[in-house]
C-alpha positions in Angstrom: 85.3 71.5 -84.5 83.4 74.9 -84.2 81.2 76.9 -87.0 83.0 79.3 -89.0 81.5 82.7 -87.1 80.2 84.6 -89.8 76.6 84.9 -89.3 75.2 87.1 -86.5 72.9 84.7 -84.6 69.7 85.0 -82.4 69.7 83.0 -79.8 66.9 80.6 -80.9 67.5 76.8 -81.9 64.6 75.9 -84.6 63.7 72.3 -84.5 60.2 72.1 -85.9 58.3 73.8 -88.4 54.6 73.9 -90.0 53.1 76.4 -92.2 54.0 80.2 -90.9 54.9 78.9 -87.5 58.1 77.5 -86.2 59.6 75.9 -82.7 62.4 76.3 -81.0 64.0 73.8 -78.8 62.1 74.2 -75.9 58.4 74.4 -77.4 58.4 78.1 -78.2 55.9 79.1 -81.0 56.9 82.1 -83.3 55.0 83.3 -86.2 57.4 83.2 -89.3 57.0 86.2 -91.3 60.1 86.0 -93.1 60.2 82.8 -95.0 64.0 82.2 -94.3 64.7 85.0 -96.7 61.9 84.7 -98.9 62.9 80.5 -99.2 59.4 79.4 -97.8 57.2 80.0 -100.8 54.4 77.1 -99.9 54.9 76.8 -96.0 57.2 74.8 -93.8 56.8 70.9 -94.2 53.9 71.4 -96.7 52.2 67.8 -96.8 52.4 67.4 -100.5 56.2 68.6 -100.5 56.8 66.5 -98.0 55.4 63.6 -100.1 57.0 64.4 -103.2 60.6 64.2 -101.9 59.8 61.0 -99.5 58.4 59.1 -102.8 61.4 60.6 -104.8 63.7 59.6 -102.2 62.6 56.1 -102.4 63.2 56.5 -106.1 66.4 57.9 -106.9 68.1 60.8 -104.7 70.8 61.3 -107.2 72.6 60.4 -111.0 74.9 62.9 -113.0 73.9 65.2 -115.5 75.3 62.8 -118.2 72.3 61.0 -118.5 68.5 61.4 -119.1 66.4 62.9 -116.3 63.0 62.3 -116.9 62.0 64.4 -113.8 64.1 67.7 -115.4 61.9 67.6 -118.5 58.8 67.6 -116.1 60.4 70.5 -114.1 60.7 72.4 -117.5 57.8 71.8 -118.6 55.8 72.6 -115.4 58.3 76.2 -115.3 56.9 77.1 -118.9 53.0 76.6 -117.7 53.4 78.7 -114.7 55.9 81.2 -115.9 54.4 81.7 -119.5 57.8 81.8 -120.7 56.8 78.8 -123.2 59.7 78.7 -125.6 62.4 79.5 -122.8 64.8 76.7 -121.9 65.7 75.6 -118.7 69.2 75.3 -116.8 69.1 73.8 -112.8 71.6 75.0 -110.6 72.0 75.3 -106.8 71.0 78.4 -105.6 70.8 81.9 -106.2 74.1 83.2 -106.9 74.9 80.3 -109.0 72.1 81.2 -110.9 73.2 84.6 -111.6 76.6 83.7 -112.0 75.7 81.5 -115.0 73.3 83.9 -116.2 76.2 86.7 -116.8 78.6 84.1 -117.9 75.9 82.9 -120.5 75.6 86.3 -121.9 79.3 87.1 -121.8 79.6 83.9 -123.8 76.3 85.0 -126.0 77.9 88.6 -126.9 81.2 88.1 -126.7 81.4 91.1 -124.6 82.8 91.8 -120.9 81.0 94.5 -119.6 77.8 93.7 -117.3 75.6 96.9 -115.7 74.3 96.6 -112.8 72.8 99.1 -109.7 73.2 101.0 -106.6 72.2 98.9 -103.5 72.0 95.8 -105.9 72.5 92.1 -104.6 73.2 89.3 -106.7 75.1 86.9 -104.5 78.3 85.9 -103.0 79.9 84.2 -105.9 82.5 85.6 -107.8 80.7 87.4 -110.2 77.5 88.2 -108.4 79.4 89.3 -105.8 81.1 91.5 -108.2 78.2 92.6 -109.5 76.7 93.5 -105.9 77.0 96.9 -104.4 78.6 95.9 -101.2 82.3 96.4 -101.1 82.7 94.9 -97.7 81.7 91.3 -98.8 83.8 91.7 -102.1 87.1 90.2 -101.8 90.4 91.8 -103.3 90.1 88.3 -106.0 86.7 89.5 -106.9 87.7 93.0 -108.0 86.8 93.9 -111.8 86.5 96.7 -114.0 83.8 94.8 -115.8 81.1 96.0 -113.8 79.2 99.3 -114.1 77.2 100.2 -111.3 74.2 102.7 -112.4 71.9 104.8 -110.6 68.4 102.5 -109.6 65.7 103.9 -112.2 67.2 106.3 -113.8 66.5 105.9 -117.4 68.7 109.3 -118.3 71.8 107.4 -116.8 71.3 103.9 -118.6 70.6 105.3 -121.8 73.8 107.6 -121.4 75.8 104.5 -120.4 74.6 102.6 -123.8 75.7 105.3 -125.8 79.1 105.6 -124.6 79.8 101.7 -123.8 77.1 100.0 -125.7 79.1 98.1 -128.2 81.0 96.5 -124.7 78.2 95.8 -123.0 77.2 91.8 -122.7 74.3 92.2 -120.0 72.3 94.2 -117.9 71.1 92.4 -114.6 68.4 94.4 -112.1 66.2 92.6 -109.8 62.6 93.4 -110.0 62.3 95.0 -106.5 65.3 95.3 -104.7 65.6 93.3 -101.8 68.4 93.4 -99.8 68.1 97.3 -100.3 64.7 97.7 -98.2 62.6 96.7 -100.8 62.7 99.2 -103.7 60.5 98.2 -107.0 62.5 98.9 -110.5 59.7 101.1 -112.3 57.8 99.7 -115.6 59.4 102.5 -117.2 62.9 101.6 -116.4 62.4 98.1 -117.1 61.1 98.7 -120.3 63.9 101.2 -121.1 66.1 98.6 -120.2 64.6 96.1 -122.9 64.6 98.5 -125.4 68.7 99.6 -125.0 69.1 95.5 -124.6 67.4 95.3 -128.1 69.4 98.4 -129.9 72.9 97.4 -128.8 72.3 93.6 -128.8 73.1 93.1 -124.9 71.3 90.4 -122.6 68.5 91.4 -120.0 69.0 89.4 -117.2 65.9 89.6 -114.5 67.3 88.5 -111.1 64.3 86.7 -109.6 65.7 85.1 -107.0 63.7 86.8 -104.2 60.8 88.5 -106.0 60.4 85.6 -108.8 57.8 82.5 -107.8 54.8 84.4 -107.5 56.0 86.4 -104.6 54.7 89.8 -106.2 51.6 88.6 -107.6 53.0 87.7 -110.8 55.3 85.0 -111.7 58.4 87.4 -112.1 58.1 90.6 -110.5 59.5 91.7 -114.0 56.4 90.9 -115.5 54.3 93.7 -114.6 56.5 95.9 -116.7 55.1 93.7 -119.7 58.4 93.2 -121.4 60.4 89.7 -121.4 63.9 89.3 -120.6 66.2 87.1 -121.9 67.1 85.3 -119.1 65.5 84.7 -115.5 67.5 83.9 -112.4 65.6 81.8 -109.6 66.1 80.0 -106.5 64.8 80.6 -102.7 61.0 79.8 -103.3 61.8 77.4 -106.1 62.4 74.5 -103.8 60.4 76.1 -100.3 63.7 75.4 -98.4 65.2 72.4 -100.3 68.4 74.0 -102.4 67.5 74.7 -105.9 68.3 77.4 -108.6 68.3 77.9 -112.2 67.5 80.1 -115.2 65.0 80.6 -117.9 66.8 81.4 -120.9 65.5 82.6 -124.0 65.4 80.4 -127.5 68.0 82.6 -128.9 70.6 82.2 -126.9 71.9 78.8 -127.8 73.6 75.9 -126.1 76.9 74.6 -126.8 78.4 71.5 -124.8 80.6 72.5 -121.9 79.7 75.7 -121.9 77.9 75.5 -118.2 77.9 72.6 -115.7 77.1 71.4 -112.1 77.4 68.7 -110.3 74.1 68.9 -108.0 72.0 71.1 -110.2 68.9 69.5 -111.3 69.3 66.3 -109.1 66.0 64.2 -108.5 65.1 65.5 -105.1 65.6 68.8 -105.9 63.2 68.6 -108.9 60.9 66.5 -107.2 61.0 69.8 -104.6 60.8 72.2 -107.2 57.5 70.4 -109.0 55.8 69.9 -105.3 56.2 73.9 -105.2 54.9 74.7 -108.7 51.9 71.7 -108.0 50.8 73.4 -104.7 50.8 77.2 -105.9 48.4 76.2 -109.1 46.1 73.8 -107.0 46.0 76.7 -104.3 46.3 80.0 -106.4 48.9 81.2 -104.3 49.9 84.1 -106.9 46.8 85.4 -106.9 46.7 84.9 -102.8 50.1 86.6 -102.7 48.5 89.6 -104.6 45.4 89.5 -102.5 46.9 89.6 -99.0 49.7 91.6 -99.7 47.4 94.3 -100.7 45.3 93.8 -97.8 48.9 93.9 -95.2 50.1 96.8 -97.0 47.2 99.0 -96.6 46.6 98.2 -92.9 50.4 98.9 -92.5 49.9 102.7 -94.2 47.6 103.1 -91.3 49.9 102.1 -88.9 50.8 104.4 -86.0 54.8 104.9 -86.4 55.1 103.8 -90.5 57.0 106.3 -92.5 56.4 104.5 -95.7 55.7 101.2 -96.9 57.3 99.9 -100.2 56.5 96.6 -102.6 54.4 94.0 -104.1 52.1 91.2 -102.9 54.1 89.5 -100.3 57.6 90.9 -100.7 56.9 94.1 -98.3 59.0 96.5 -96.8 57.9 99.3 -94.0 60.5 101.9 -92.9 59.7 102.9 -89.2 60.1 106.3 -87.3 63.9 106.3 -85.8 62.7 106.4 -82.4 61.0 103.1 -83.1 64.5 101.7 -84.5 64.5 98.7 -82.1 60.9 97.0 -83.5 62.3 93.9 -85.1 64.0 93.2 -81.5 60.5 93.7 -79.7 59.0 92.2 -82.4 61.1 88.9 -81.9 61.9 88.6 -78.1 58.5 90.1 -76.9 55.6 88.8 -79.3 57.6 86.0 -81.1 57.6 87.1 -84.5 59.9 86.5 -86.9 60.7 89.4 -89.8 63.7 90.6 -91.9 65.3 93.9 -91.9 67.0 96.3 -93.8 69.3 99.5 -92.9 68.5 101.9 -91.7 65.3 101.2 -90.1 63.3 99.3 -92.8 61.3 96.0 -91.5 61.3 93.3 -94.5 57.9 90.5 -94.8 58.8 87.9 -96.9 56.0 85.2 -95.5 54.8 82.2 -97.4 52.7 82.9 -99.9 49.9 80.1 -98.3 49.9 82.6 -94.8 46.6 82.4 -93.6 44.4 85.8 -93.1 44.6 84.9 -89.2 48.1 84.7 -89.5 48.5 88.0 -91.1 46.0 89.8 -88.6 47.7 87.9 -85.9 51.1 89.9 -86.9 49.2 92.9 -87.2 47.6 93.1 -83.8 51.8 92.0 -82.4 52.7 94.9 -84.7 50.4 97.1 -82.6 51.5 95.9 -79.1 55.4 96.0 -80.3 54.7 100.1 -81.3 53.0 100.8 -78.0 55.5 99.0 -76.0 58.5 100.5 -77.5 56.8 104.1 -77.1 56.1 103.4 -73.3 59.6 102.4 -73.0 60.8 105.7 -74.8 58.3 108.0 -72.6 
């Protein structure tokens, strides 16, 4: 049997990982500046994380959500403390797409409305409603098409206000990434997020903060939306939440009421996933990784702004995108193939950096050295 071929694969088989390094099946070492799409929040195979999962595996790996699971309450309490959303409620699932799917479904239940405002270049996932709210027609199947999504320009307050004036009584929710990741690291302005909060309050709509990629401390705040100084009604989480163990969730404001059966999941909130998520929070708190993300990200962005061939640098904390000059469009390939450094990309010519929040300054400087070498190699090739 073959693997269904939907991913363009690099010809590299990764078989081992530790910290911010990975190794292939030939023993070649790579520096990981991408963290598997921002998933690796505290470092590959972090010892406390491994021990937490091992201990839980010896106790109980799974039972259904039809019984009380104390570890879910432990995770809820830990999330309340680290996020500062102390009166919020927690629903656990398995992925970012599921988190956003449940967030929008819950908003529709709460308001009794159908319309969702999303934004140009947004990416919210690949499940039915999440992909409908994603601004990429190539991944929206005919069955996913709906008239219930309104796409507006990103960071355009006038367009947002005009839409609410016209459709306010129909709008269930606004969903927005605090920093658009797949689009190439574009940050929602504080004023824009504040305008969303005001409009949702005025028209009794639900503000959904998609924090799947930009959350969990990556921006230097627990949620990137926190930089704007306003609370959302629902926060979606995944990626960095489990450091590679599949888990997702939504934090739900207290005014949104639960009813039996309105949401559900088989594997969401299983004990192994909760153990992994608890380990992540414990390491983040012990090692002050949110502050580390802010400090190290500021250092890295300042260096990038001074780097030859870099046209623009965007982001916060350790969620960084830098746009290269057109003649350096093969930079990612050279970084990977010649310098053994994993990075991400966004079209047309943006390199994305989403390393572990625990990355060392040594590894950051190793990346900077590698980046400069890659730029010089490309310039020599072009000349």
